[in-house]
C-alpha positions in Angstrom: 3.1 17.9 2.5 1.9 14.3 3.6 1.2 15.2 7.2 -1.5 17.7 6.3 -4.4 15.6 7.0 -3.0 14.2 10.3 -2.4 17.8 11.1 -5.9 18.6 10.5 -7.4 15.8 12.5 -4.9 16.9 15.4 -6.1 20.5 15.2 -9.8 19.6 15.1 -9.5 16.9 17.9 -7.3 19.4 20.3 -9.2 22.5 19.6 -10.9 24.0 22.6 -13.5 25.5 20.8 -16.6 23.8 19.7 -16.4 23.0 15.9 -19.6 22.2 14.0 -20.3 21.3 10.4 -23.8 21.0 8.9 -24.8 20.0 5.7 -27.2 21.9 3.1 -30.1 20.1 4.9 -29.0 21.4 8.4 -28.0 18.2 9.6 -24.9 17.6 11.7 -22.2 16.4 9.7 -19.1 16.8 11.9 -18.6 18.1 15.5 -15.1 17.9 17.4 -14.7 16.4 21.0 -14.8 20.0 22.4 -18.5 20.7 21.1 -19.6 17.4 22.1 -18.2 18.0 25.7 -20.0 21.5 25.7 -23.3 19.6 24.6 -22.7 16.7 27.2 -22.6 13.9 24.8 -20.5 11.8 22.6 -19.8 13.3 19.0 -21.2 9.9 17.5 -24.5 10.7 19.2 -25.0 13.8 17.3 -23.8 12.8 13.6 -26.6 12.8 11.2 -29.2 14.4 13.7 -30.9 17.6 12.4 -29.2 20.6 14.1 -32.7 22.1 15.2 -33.4 19.0 17.0 -29.8 19.5 19.1 -29.6 23.6 19.2 -33.2 24.6 18.9 -33.2 27.8 16.7 -30.9 27.5 13.8 -31.8 30.6 11.8 -28.3 32.1 11.9 -27.1 29.0 10.4 -29.7 29.0 7.7 -29.0 32.5 6.9 -25.0 32.2 6.7 -25.6 29.2 4.1 -28.6 30.8 2.0 -27.0 34.1 2.0 -23.4 32.9 1.6 -22.4 35.2 4.4 -20.5 35.0 7.8 -22.6 35.4 10.9 -21.3 36.2 13.9 -23.5 35.9 16.8 -22.2 37.6 20.0 -23.7 35.8 22.9 -26.3 33.1 22.8 -27.5 31.0 25.8 -28.5 27.4 25.3 -30.6 26.4 28.9 -30.9 22.8 27.7 -27.1 22.6 28.1 -26.3 25.6 30.7 -24.2 26.8 28.0 -23.3 30.4 27.1 -21.3 30.7 23.8 -20.1 33.3 21.2 -20.8 31.7 17.5 -18.9 32.6 14.2 -20.9 30.8 11.5 -19.6 30.7 8.0 -20.6 28.8 4.7 -18.3 26.7 2.6 -20.0 26.7 -0.7 -17.9 24.8 -2.6 -18.7 21.8 -0.1 -22.1 22.7 0.4 -21.5 23.0 4.2 -21.8 25.5 7.0 -19.5 25.5 9.8 -19.5 27.3 13.1 -16.9 27.8 16.0 -18.6 27.7 19.4 -16.3 29.7 22.0 -17.5 28.8 25.5 -18.3 31.9 27.4 -20.2 30.2 30.3 -17.7 31.1 33.0 -17.3 34.6 32.0 -21.1 34.9 31.9 -21.7 33.1 35.4 -19.0 35.6 37.0 -20.6 38.5 35.3 -24.2 37.3 36.6 -22.6 36.8 40.0 -21.2 40.2 39.9 -24.4 41.8 39.1 -26.3 39.9 41.8 -23.7 41.0 44.3 -24.2 44.5 42.9 -27.9 44.5 43.6 -27.6 43.1 46.9 -25.0 45.7 48.1 -27.5 48.5 46.6 -30.2 46.9 48.7 -28.4 46.7 51.8 -27.1 50.3 51.3 -30.7 51.4 51.1 -31.5 49.5 54.3 -28.8 51.1 56.0 -30.0 54.7 54.8 -33.5 53.8 55.8 -32.7 52.6 59.3 -30.7 55.9 59.9 -33.3 58.0 58.6 -35.6 56.5 61.1 -33.3 57.0 63.8 -32.2 60.6 63.1 -36.4 61.3 62.8 -36.6 59.5 66.2 -33.7 61.5 67.8 -35.3 64.9 65.9 -38.6 63.9 67.6 -37.1 63.3 71.2 -35.3 66.7 70.9 -38.3 68.1 70.0 -40.1 66.8 73.1 -37.5 67.8 75.5 -37.2 71.2 73.7 -40.7 72.0 74.1 -40.9 70.9 77.7 -37.8 73.2 78.6 -39.4 76.0 77.0 -42.6 75.1 79.0 -40.7 75.0 82.1 -38.6 78.2 81.3 -41.8 80.1 80.9 -43.2 79.1 84.0 -40.0 80.1 85.6 -40.1 83.3 83.7 -43.9 83.8 84.7 -43.2 83.2 88.4 -40.0 85.7 88.5 -42.3 88.1 87.0 -44.9 87.7 89.9 -42.1 88.1 92.4 -41.0 91.4 91.1 -44.5 92.7 91.0 
């Protein structure tokens, strides 16, 4: 099939997930346009650079390469890019490379964070309303207590006055 290299190039260029290939020294060998966009740069500016220089901690990449295992990283935040991803890292021993797929989860992460913040604010507002209602109830109870005491004193005076009249 003559179109296979062209097809792979087309898939590589069009994949919405970030794709990364590192050599055995953990230097960047290939990146697709989607990963360069996620990292806010051009693909050519990444080629040849040490992965640690760009991504920081590359322990998972080393583990995949050294132990010849697939490593799935559920969630990882890259603050320098304001990027939240899920990664699948896998070795390709015959080529002496390790490859990774970066799935951008930033929008979902931000929505989840916003929802959590909204929940915290709502809980705080509910607490404030309950506290205010409790203060009002206590004030009302205090006023009722005062008027009840005043009524009792007045009634006792009336009872005492009626007793004197009866005698």
